[in-house]
Every structure is written in C-alpha cells, then in structure tokens.
C-alpha positions in Angstrom: -34.0 -83.3 16.4 -31.7 -86.1 17.4 -29.8 -85.8 14.1 -29.4 -82.1 14.7 -28.1 -82.7 18.2 -25.6 -85.3 17.1 -24.5 -82.9 14.3 -24.0 -80.1 16.8 -22.0 -82.3 19.1 -19.8 -83.6 16.2 -19.2 -80.0 15.0 -18.3 -78.9 18.5 -15.8 -81.8 18.9 -14.4 -80.9 15.5 -14.3 -77.2 16.4 -12.4 -78.0 19.6 -9.9 -80.1 17.7 -9.4 -77.3 15.1 -9.0 -74.6 17.8 -6.3 -76.5 19.6 -4.2 -76.6 16.4 -4.7 -73.1 15.3 -2.7 -69.9 15.6 -5.4 -67.2 15.5 -5.0 -63.6 14.5 -6.7 -61.7 17.4 -7.9 -58.3 16.3 -8.3 -57.1 19.9 -4.7 -57.4 20.9 -3.0 -55.1 18.4 -3.0 -57.7 15.6 -0.6 -60.0 17.5 -0.5 -63.6 16.5 -1.2 -65.8 19.5 -0.3 -69.4 19.9 -3.4 -70.9 21.4 -2.2 -74.2 22.7 -4.7 -73.7 25.5 -7.1 -72.0 23.1 -10.4 -73.3 24.6 -9.6 -71.6 27.9 -8.5 -68.5 26.0 -11.6 -68.4 23.9 -13.7 -68.8 27.1 -11.8 -65.9 28.6 -12.4 -63.8 25.5 -16.1 -64.6 25.6 -16.3 -63.5 29.2 -14.5 -60.2 28.4 -16.8 -59.7 25.4 -19.9 -60.4 27.5 -18.7 -57.7 30.0 -17.8 -55.2 27.2 -21.0 -55.4 25.1 -24.3 -54.5 26.6 -26.1 -55.9 23.5 -28.5 -53.0 23.8 -26.6 -50.8 21.4 -27.0 -51.8 17.7 -23.4 -50.8 17.0 -22.1 -53.2 19.7 -24.3 -56.0 18.4 -23.0 -55.5 14.9 -19.4 -55.3 16.0 -19.8 -58.5 18.1 -21.3 -60.3 15.2 -18.6 -59.3 12.8 -16.0 -60.6 15.3 -17.9 -63.9 15.5 -17.8 -64.2 11.7 -14.1 -63.5 11.7 -13.6 -66.3 14.3 -15.8 -68.6 12.1 -13.4 -68.2 9.2 -10.6 -69.5 11.4 -12.7 -72.2 13.1 -14.0 -73.6 9.7 -17.6 -73.8 11.0 -20.9 -72.3 10.2 -21.7 -68.9 11.6 -25.1 -70.1 13.0 -23.5 -73.0 14.9 -20.7 -70.9 16.1 -22.9 -68.0 17.3 -25.0 -70.6 19.1 -22.0 -72.1 20.9 -20.5 -68.6 21.6 -23.8 -67.5 23.2 -23.9 -70.8 25.2 -20.4 -70.3 26.5 -21.1 -66.7 27.5 -24.2 -67.8 29.4 -22.1 -70.5 31.2 -19.2 -68.2 31.9 -21.4 -65.4 33.2 -23.6 -67.9 35.1 -26.7 -66.9 33.1 -26.3 -63.2 33.6 -25.1 -62.5 30.1 -27.9 -61.1 27.8 -27.3 -63.0 24.5 -30.8 -62.9 23.2 -30.1 -59.9 21.0 -27.2 -61.7 19.3 -29.7 -63.5 17.1 -31.4 -60.3 15.9 -28.6 -59.2 13.5 
C-alpha cells in the first residue's frame, strides 16, 4: 500500500511537471492551441466546468467524459487509471464534495 501511495505521489509530481511544459490541444475551445503556463489552474477550472456539465447519470455523458480523459492522458504521458483517479479527486475538491464521480469508474 505504501509503495502504491509513493508511486501515485511520484506520478502526480511528474504529471504536474509535464503539464507545466505542455501546449495542449483543447477540443472544447474550437481546437485552439492553448499555452498552459498556468496549466494546473486551467485544468482545475476545466474539471470544475466538466463536473458542472456532466451529470454522470447519462451513459453518453460518462462515455464522452472518459474519452476526454483518455485524450488528456495521451498528452500527460500517464496511465488512464491514475489520471482518472486524480481527475475525480480534483473534481471532488473543486466542487467541495458535491461532484458525483462514482460513475466515472463504471466505464
């Protein structure tokens, strides 16, 4: 368990470093290329918007959300499982526990 926790922490630190250096193609803003020098704040904002947009009750929304997560994973060079875990964790933090992220793990 400790090894898994240390691995998750190291991956998160690596992910944060990679995000800061990336220019990400964001599909939600008309395929514009965004310079994400403050990318962590931007990603948190996007997660908040996503948590408001998707009810996670509709199968189509869950699938669309997961596809977007996988696209972000390609850019972040991390595993989908670890990324979806961190994404769900950030949504819960940003929405102060009101975001329903349980269904994210069903697809």
